[in-house]
C-alpha positions in Angstrom: 145.3 -16.9 90.1 142.9 -18.0 92.8 144.8 -18.5 96.0 141.8 -19.8 98.1 140.9 -23.4 98.7 137.3 -22.9 99.7 136.7 -19.1 99.9 137.4 -15.7 101.4 135.0 -14.5 104.0 134.3 -11.3 106.0 131.3 -10.7 108.2 130.4 -8.7 111.3 131.0 -11.4 113.9 133.2 -14.5 114.6 130.1 -16.7 114.7 128.9 -15.6 111.3 132.3 -16.1 109.8 132.7 -19.5 111.3 129.3 -20.4 109.9 130.2 -19.3 106.4 133.4 -21.3 106.7 131.5 -24.5 107.6 129.0 -24.0 104.7 131.8 -23.5 102.1 133.7 -26.6 103.4 130.5 -28.7 103.2 130.1 -27.9 99.5 128.1 -24.7 99.6 128.8 -21.7 97.4 129.2 -18.0 98.2 125.4 -17.4 98.3 124.8 -20.3 100.7 127.6 -19.1 102.9 126.5 -15.5 102.9 122.9 -16.3 103.6 123.8 -18.6 106.5 126.1 -15.9 107.9 123.3 -13.3 107.8 120.9 -15.5 109.7 123.5 -16.2 112.3 124.2 -12.4 112.5 120.5 -12.0 113.6 121.7 -13.5 116.9 125.4 -12.6 117.1 124.6 -9.0 116.0 121.0 -8.7 117.2 121.3 -5.0 117.5 122.2 -4.6 113.9 120.1 -6.9 111.8 117.0 -9.0 112.0 114.5 -11.1 110.0 112.0 -8.2 109.8 114.5 -5.6 108.6 115.7 -5.0 105.0 118.7 -5.4 102.8 120.4 -5.7 99.4 122.6 -8.2 97.7 125.0 -7.5 94.9 125.9 -10.9 93.5 128.0 -12.5 90.7 128.1 -16.0 89.5 131.3 -17.1 87.8 131.5 -16.0 84.2 128.2 -14.1 84.4 127.2 -10.5 84.8 126.6 -9.1 88.3 123.0 -8.7 89.6 121.2 -7.0 92.5 118.5 -8.3 94.7 116.7 -5.4 96.4 114.8 -6.6 99.5 114.8 -3.3 101.4 111.8 -2.1 103.3 108.7 -0.4 101.8 106.9 2.4 103.5 103.1 1.8 103.7 100.7 3.9 101.8 98.7 5.0 104.8 99.7 6.4 108.2 97.9 5.9 111.5 96.8 8.8 113.8 97.1 6.4 116.7 100.6 5.2 115.8 103.2 4.6 118.5 106.1 6.9 117.6 108.5 8.1 120.2 111.8 10.1 120.1 114.8 8.8 121.9 118.5 9.8 122.1 121.7 7.9 121.7 124.9 9.4 123.2 128.1 8.6 121.3 130.2 10.6 123.7 131.3 13.0 120.9 127.8 13.5 119.5 124.2 12.9 120.5 121.7 11.7 117.9 117.9 11.5 117.8 116.0 8.3 116.9 112.3 7.5 116.6 111.0 4.2 117.7 107.7 2.5 118.5 105.5 0.3 116.3 104.6 3.3 114.2 108.3 3.3 113.1 108.1 -0.1 111.5 108.4 -0.3 107.7 107.3 -3.3 105.6 110.2 -5.7 106.0 112.0 -7.7 103.4 114.9 -9.7 104.8 113.5 -13.2 105.0 111.7 -13.0 101.6 114.9 -11.7 99.9 117.4 -14.0 101.5 115.2 -17.1 100.8 114.7 -16.0 97.2 118.5 -15.6 96.7 119.0 -19.0 98.1 116.3 -20.5 95.9 117.8 -19.0 92.7 121.6 -19.2 93.4 122.3 -21.6 96.3 123.3 -25.2 96.0 122.8 -26.6 99.5 119.4 -27.3 101.1 118.0 -24.5 103.3 118.1 -26.9 106.2 121.9 -27.2 105.9 122.2 -23.4 105.8 119.9 -22.4 108.7 120.9 -25.2 111.1 123.8 -23.0 112.3 121.6 -20.0 113.1 119.1 -22.3 114.9 122.0 -23.7 117.0 123.4 -20.3 117.9 119.9 -19.0 118.9 119.4 -22.0 121.2 122.8 -22.2 122.7 123.7 -18.6 122.7 126.6 -16.4 121.8 129.1 -14.7 124.1 128.7 -10.9 124.0 132.0 -9.4 122.7 133.3 -6.0 123.6 131.9 -4.4 120.4 128.4 -5.9 120.8 128.4 -4.9 124.5 129.2 -1.3 123.5 126.4 -1.3 120.8 123.9 -2.8 123.2 124.8 -0.2 125.9 124.5 2.6 123.3 121.0 1.7 122.3 119.8 0.4 125.7 117.0 3.1 125.7 115.6 1.4 122.5 116.2 -2.2 123.6 114.4 -1.5 126.9 111.6 0.6 125.5 109.1 -2.2 126.3 109.2 -4.8 129.0 111.2 -7.9 128.0 113.7 -10.3 129.6 115.8 -10.9 126.4 118.5 -8.4 127.4 118.7 -9.1 131.1 120.8 -11.6 133.0 120.4 -12.0 136.7 118.2 -8.9 136.7 121.0 -6.8 135.1 121.3 -5.5 131.6 123.4 -7.8 129.4 127.1 -7.0 129.2 130.5 -8.0 127.9 131.1 -11.7 128.6 127.5 -12.6 129.1 125.8 -15.2 126.9 122.9 -14.0 124.8 120.3 -16.7 124.2 117.2 -16.3 122.0 115.3 -19.7 121.9 112.2 -18.1 120.5 114.1 -17.0 117.5 115.2 -20.6 117.0 111.5 -21.5 117.0 110.9 -18.8 114.4 113.7 -20.2 112.1 112.2 -23.8 112.5 108.9 -22.4 111.2 110.6 -20.5 108.4 112.4 -23.7 107.4 109.2 -25.7 107.4 106.8 -23.2 105.9 108.9 -20.6 104.1 108.5 -16.8 104.2 105.0 -17.0 102.6 103.7 -18.2 106.0 104.6 -14.8 107.5 103.5 -12.7 104.6 100.3 -14.5 103.4 99.7 -17.3 105.9 98.8 -17.9 109.5 102.1 -16.4 110.7 100.9 -13.0 109.6 98.0 -13.1 112.1 100.5 -13.1 115.0 102.4 -10.2 113.4 99.3 -8.2 113.0 98.3 -9.0 116.6 101.7 -7.8 117.8 101.3 -4.5 115.8 98.2 -3.9 117.9 96.7 -1.2 115.7 99.4 1.2 116.7 101.6 0.7 113.6 101.0 1.9 110.0 101.0 -1.6 108.6 98.2 -3.9 107.6 97.9 -7.4 106.1 97.8 -6.0 102.5 101.2 -4.4 103.0 102.7 -7.8 103.8 100.7 -9.6 101.1 102.0 -7.2 98.3 105.6 -7.0 99.3 108.0 -7.9 96.4 111.7 -8.5 96.0 113.1 -6.7 93.0 116.0 -8.1 90.9 117.7 -5.1 89.4 120.6 -4.4 87.1 123.5 -2.9 89.2 124.8 0.6 88.8 128.3 0.5 87.4 131.3 2.8 87.0 134.8 2.3 85.5 137.4 3.6 87.9 141.2 3.2 87.3 140.8 0.1 85.0 138.4 -1.6 87.4 134.6 -1.7 87.2 132.6 -1.1 90.4 129.0 -2.5 90.7 126.6 -1.4 93.4 123.0 -0.8 94.4 121.0 1.3 91.9 117.9 3.6 92.4 115.6 3.8 94.1 118.3 3.4 96.7 120.4 6.5 97.3 123.7 5.1 98.5 125.0 3.5 95.3 124.1 6.5 93.1 125.7 8.9 95.5 128.9 6.8 95.6 129.1 6.8 91.8 128.4 10.5 91.7 131.3 11.3 94.1 133.7 9.0 92.4 132.9 10.6 89.1 133.7 14.0 90.6 137.0 12.7 92.0 138.0 11.2 88.7 138.3 14.8 87.4 141.2 15.4 89.9 144.5 15.6 87.9 146.8 14.8 90.8 146.5 12.7 94.0 143.1 13.1 95.6 143.5 15.2 98.7 141.4 15.4 101.9 140.2 18.8 100.6 139.0 17.2 97.4 137.2 14.5 99.3 135.5 17.1 101.6 134.4 19.2 98.6 133.1 16.1 96.9 131.2 14.9 100.0 129.6 18.3 100.3 128.6 18.6 96.7 127.2 15.0 96.7 124.9 16.0 99.6 124.0 19.2 97.9 123.1 17.4 94.6 120.9 14.9 96.5 119.0 17.8 98.3 118.6 19.8 95.1 117.5 16.9 92.8 115.3 14.9 95.2 112.3 17.0 95.7 109.3 14.8 94.8 108.7 11.8 97.2 106.4 10.2 94.6 109.2 9.9 92.0 111.0 6.8 93.3 114.0 6.9 90.9 114.6 10.6 91.2 118.1 10.2 92.6 119.3 8.9 89.2 118.9 12.5 87.8 122.2 13.6 89.5 124.1 11.4 87.0 122.4 13.0 84.0 125.1 14.9 82.0 123.5 18.4 82.4 123.3 17.9 86.2 126.7 16.4 86.6 128.4 19.1 84.6 126.9 21.7 86.9 128.4 20.1 90.0 131.7 19.3 88.2 132.1 23.0 87.7 131.4 23.7 91.3 133.9 21.0 92.3 136.7 22.9 90.5 136.1 25.9 92.8 137.3 26.3 96.4 133.9 27.4 97.6 131.7 25.8 100.2 128.0 26.2 100.7 127.3 23.5 103.3 124.1 21.5 103.3 121.9 20.6 106.3 123.1 17.8 108.6 121.2 14.5 109.0 121.2 12.3 112.1 121.5 8.5 111.8 123.5 5.8 113.6 122.5 2.9 111.4 122.3 -0.5 112.9 123.6 -2.3 109.8 125.9 -5.2 109.1 127.6 -6.6 106.0 128.8 -9.9 104.6 131.3 -10.3 101.8 132.3 -13.7 100.3 134.2 -15.0 97.3 134.2 -18.8 96.8 136.7 -21.1 95.1 134.7 -21.1 91.9 134.7 -17.3 91.6 131.1 -16.7 92.8 130.8 -13.5 94.8 128.1 -12.3 97.3 128.0 -8.9 98.9 125.0 -8.6 101.3 124.1 -5.6 103.5 121.2 -6.0 105.9 119.8 -3.7 108.6 117.2 -3.4 111.3 117.6 0.4 111.7 118.0 0.7 115.5 115.0 -1.5 116.1 111.4 -0.4 117.0 111.9 -1.0 120.7 109.5 -3.8 121.4 110.0 -7.6 121.1 107.6 -9.9 119.4 107.3 -12.5 122.2 106.4 -15.5 120.1 109.5 -15.2 117.9 112.1 -13.3 120.0 112.2 -10.6 117.2 112.4 -6.8 117.3 111.2 -5.4 114.0 112.8 -2.4 112.3 112.3 1.3 112.9 113.0 2.5 109.3 110.0 4.9 109.3 111.7 6.7 112.1 115.1 7.0 110.4 115.8 10.6 109.4 118.1 9.7 106.5 115.4 7.4 105.0 112.7 10.0 105.3 114.1 13.3 104.0 110.6 14.7 103.4 109.6 14.2 107.0 108.2 11.2 108.9 105.1 9.4 107.5 105.1 11.9 104.7 105.7 9.8 101.5 102.1 9.7 100.3 102.6 6.5 98.3 103.7 3.0 99.0 107.4 2.8 97.8 110.9 1.5 98.6 112.6 3.7 101.2 115.8 5.3 99.8 118.5 3.4 101.6 122.2 4.2 101.8 122.9 0.5 101.7 125.4 0.0 99.0 127.1 -3.5 98.8 129.8 -3.5 96.2 131.7 -5.8 93.8 134.7 -4.5 92.0 135.9 -6.5 89.0 138.9 -6.6 86.8 138.7 -8.4 83.5 135.2 -9.6 84.5 136.5 -11.4 87.6 135.7 -10.3 91.1 138.7 -8.5 92.5 137.2 -6.9 95.7 133.9 -7.5 97.5 132.9 -5.0 100.2 130.2 -3.1 102.0 129.5 -1.3 105.2 127.1 -0.6 107.9 126.5 2.9 109.3 123.5 4.7 107.9 124.7 7.9 106.2 128.3 6.9 106.9 127.9 3.8 104.6 128.8 5.8 101.5 131.7 7.8 103.0 133.2 4.6 104.5 132.8 2.6 101.2 134.2 5.5 99.1 137.3 5.9 101.3 138.1 2.2 101.2 137.6 2.2 97.4 140.0 5.2 97.0 142.6 3.5 99.2 142.4 0.4 97.1 142.2 1.9 93.6 144.1 5.1 93.8 146.6 4.6 96.7 147.0 0.9 95.8 146.9 -0.1 99.5 146.2 -3.6 100.4 142.7 -4.5 101.8 143.7 -4.4 105.4 145.4 -1.0 105.2 142.5 0.3 103.1 140.0 -0.7 105.8 142.1 0.2 108.8 143.0 3.7 107.5 141.5 6.6 109.4 138.3 8.1 108.0 136.4 11.4 107.8 132.7 12.0 107.4 131.0 15.3 106.5 127.5 15.9 107.9 126.2 19.3 106.9 128.8 21.8 108.0 130.4 19.5 110.5 133.4 17.3 109.7 133.9 14.2 111.9 137.3 12.7 111.8 139.5 9.9 113.3 143.1 10.5 114.5 145.8 10.5 111.9 144.2 12.7 109.3 145.5 16.3 108.6 142.4 18.4 108.2 142.7 21.5 105.8 141.4 24.8 107.1 138.0 25.6 105.6 135.9 28.6 106.5 132.8 27.9 108.5 133.6 24.2 108.8 133.0 22.8 112.3 135.3 20.0 113.4 134.6 17.0 115.8 137.5 14.7 116.4 137.4 11.2 117.8 140.2 10.0 120.0 140.2 6.5 118.5 138.7 4.7 115.5 135.0 4.4 116.1 131.9 2.5 114.9 130.5 5.9 114.0 132.6 5.8 110.8 130.9 2.6 109.5 132.2 -1.0 109.4 133.6 -2.1 106.1 133.9 -5.9 105.7 135.8 -6.8 102.5 137.4 -9.7 100.7 139.6 -10.5 97.8 141.3 -13.7 96.6 144.2 -13.0 98.9 142.7 -11.1 101.9 139.7 -11.2 104.1 139.3 -8.2 106.4 136.6 -7.4 109.0 136.4 -3.8 110.2 137.5 -3.6 113.8 135.4 -0.5 114.3 132.3 -2.8 114.3 133.7 -6.1 115.4 134.2 -7.5 111.9 135.9 -10.9 111.4 137.6 -12.1 108.2 139.2 -15.4 107.2 140.6 -17.1 104.1 140.1 -20.9 103.9 
């Protein structure tokens, strides 16, 4: 029985959630509301997503099968010996991670192309009635909340890599309580509304982008001209009488989630923390052993082949640990989950990496740094050798029961996306916790031979396992925003905001 009048909404910010609410109340569906919320997030969560990043949508129209729109970033075929590519550090307090920025870190973006294509195929309101909220917020500004202030401070070395006034107020770096205004982004959205994404990929708008790239990136006009959104069949798994749908190959995240859940399905009793750590380690091991050819874009799917899975299933039954190498990655990513009154569902994750470090002055936009993300470039930077989708961990999820959306969820957090999503799924489907308790519960994350954990979890003793504890729940462990027909929960770790209307 549907208990919602208009819809159930969870996004990464109050402004994005309020926008989705207004769109649903004005007659829009889940897709209209989700797309409107994402564009608002490009101001309210500037550090997490942007028009020249990438993303994925898992969607479901009432009474129909789920589908996937893959509008993640491509790597270009060629590199550039004169590329701008710099290493910088971000200090989380408990751990320091490396990032690479500069215009040589920009991958071929997909956000605006993908979001507008989803709207064209599944929305019911005009684009003008969807984008007007994002335009208004960009012009009038948003108040920086405590979470955004923390994120901005964390990545200050990236945001201030090149000279700009966007993040300064009264000659001081923007902070909690300040108003962040980006009128040039409003101008960009007005152009997008009038001329569409084609203007920036095949029209005069591309000239300004190429000028900004200044021969120190790896991108050229042809890269933009040839970019394509891919509509895919989602990867699915039956789990405790529910069916989970998520992002398939060439993305890594969805396949790794399915692989780990399949391992955990073999546990006869309650799934323990030890089981989860073993499963996380074997999932990373499987990825490393199976993914060896950068030119084979769907290679990750091989871990689900019966002969491969049986190998790791046997290893999972043993109490042995052969830890994999660790991978750095903060992951400036945000997620929107919406179910509307008619049973349509939209689960959209978008990201800008950490941003390339320089602002496009005409549009108030920082492009992505996905060519500088370790987790997206496991064979080394600028070393793919072909033009292809980068293998993202982005894994938006819809869980159905009797072909009806039961839960819609997803997370930000780079390599922590899959561990965050998995732990929430286990809380929902094996512990039968409600959505709020499932998202609020403390999390762990295994990176190589190091286990990061939040307070409230009893960690088993494992030989050679290094431990790093956090004093409080932390954005390091992702940000799962989820909805059902009775709950809407935003992850407080990343400033999420949920509402049922």
